[in-house]
N, C-alpha and C positions, 0 to 999 in steps of 0.2 A: 633648146632655144634660149633658156634662161642664161647659161654661161655666155652665149654670144651677145645677148643684150647687155649683160654686165660689162663685157669687154668693150663693146661699142660705146657705151655710156662713159666708161673710164677714159677712153681715148678722147672723147669730146671734152670731158672735165679737164684732162691734162692739156689739151689744146687751148682751152679757155683760161685755166688758172695755173698751169704747170710752168716750170722754169726751163723751157726748151732751149733758150740761149746758152744756158750753162749745164746742159745735160751731162757733160763729162765729169762735172763735180759730183754727180750722183751715181755715176756708172759703177764704182766699186761696190756700193751698197746694193744696187740692182743685181750685180753679179753674185753677191753674197746671198741675196734672197732667192735667186734662181738656183744657185748651187745647193742651197739647203733643201729646196724642193726636189731637186734632182737626186740628192742623197736619200731623201724619203722614198722616192720611187725606186731607187736601186735596192735599198734595204728591204722594202716591202713588196718587191716584185711579185712574189707568190703568196703574199700574206697582207693584202691591202687593209688598212684601217678605214679607208673610205675610197670610194671610186665614183666615177662619172659614167653611168651606164648608157648604152645605146640599144634601143631607144629608152627614154624619151629624148635624149640629146640628139641633135642633128649630125654632129660630127661622128665619125665611124667608131671610135673607141676611146677608152680612158686615156691612153697615151697621147693621142692627137689633141683631145680636149685639154689635157694638162699642159702640153707644150704651147698650145694657143694661149692659155691663161698665163703661163710663165713668161712668154716672150712678148706679149702685148699688154695684158692687164698689169702685171707687176711693174714694168718700167713706167707705165702711165701713172699708176698710183704713187710710185716713189717720187716722180717729178712734182707731184702736188704735196704729198705728205711731208717730205723733207724740206721743201722750199718754204712752206708756210708754218713750219714748226716754230713756236714762240720762244726762240733761243734766249732772248734777254728779258723774258717776262718772269713773273713770279712762279714759284714751284706749283702753286695751285693752278695757274693758267696752263702750265705744261702738262700737269696731270689731267686737267679737263680736256685738253687737246687730244691726249692719248685715249682718254675714255671715249671721246667723240669718234675717233677712228676705230676703236674696238667695237663701238656700237654700229658703225657703218659696215665693217666686215661681218659682224654678227647678223645684221639684217639681211645682208647678201646671202650668207650661208643658210639662214632660215628660209629664204626664198628657194634656194637650191634644194633643200631637203623637203620642203612642202610640195614642190612640183616634181619630186623624185628624180631630180637631175644629179643628186648626190646621195649615195647611200652609205651607211656606216657598217663596219664589220669588226669582229674580234674585240668587242668591248668599248670601241670608240663611240662617243655620244656627243650630242650638241653641247652639253656641259663641258666635256673635254675640249671641244673646239673653242669655246669661250675662254677657258683657262689657257689654252695654247695662245690665243690672240693676246691675252694679258701678258704673256712672255714675249711673243713675237714683236709686237709694236715697240716696246722699249729696246729690244735687241737690235732692231733695224736702226733705231736712232743711235744706239751705242756704237754700232758698226760705222755709222756715218762719222762719228767723232773720234772713236778709239777702236779701230778695226781689230787690232791684235787682241785686245781684251774681249771683244765680241766673239772672236774665234775660240779663244780659251774657254769662255763660259759656255759656248755652244756644245763643246764635247760632253760635259756631264749632263746637259739637258738632253742631248740625243741619246746618251747611254741610259738615262733614266727611262725615257719613253720606250726604247727598245726592250729593256728589261721588264718594265711594268706591263707592257702589252704582249710579252712573250714572243717577240718577233724572232723567227728562226733564221737568224742571219747566216749561220754557217751550214745550212742544209742545202 
């Protein structure tokens, strides 16, 4: 139930504060975000670092829940996150903005793990999730401004995670 509530809330927030008129401006970063999550699911198909079990989730399985999150929550969040990013503000304000979003994502994940809507495997922990969020948020912003650089930097990040967690990609 928690993932559905998060998605419904994110749609409301995007409807209220997102930049719907200019959604095309954010589409490449939305696609990058979804694509990265799809790659995670492809690489870890038989070796999940986290999953959304049924039950307690209402949707029937991890794949359906993840697709629901990817195609509804991610676009909604990007319409708010990228639109309100303090582009011409001080570095401190930009860092605080990212920390605010890292905090929002962290609280949502804490709710998910508290209610057993998300479970970790193979050494992934809540601390790893927070660390990942500290990389993900700047990478999303970087992709919005300099997509090629974001793609180039994504490769070693992905390789590090696959190696560190011993993901059997070639099995």
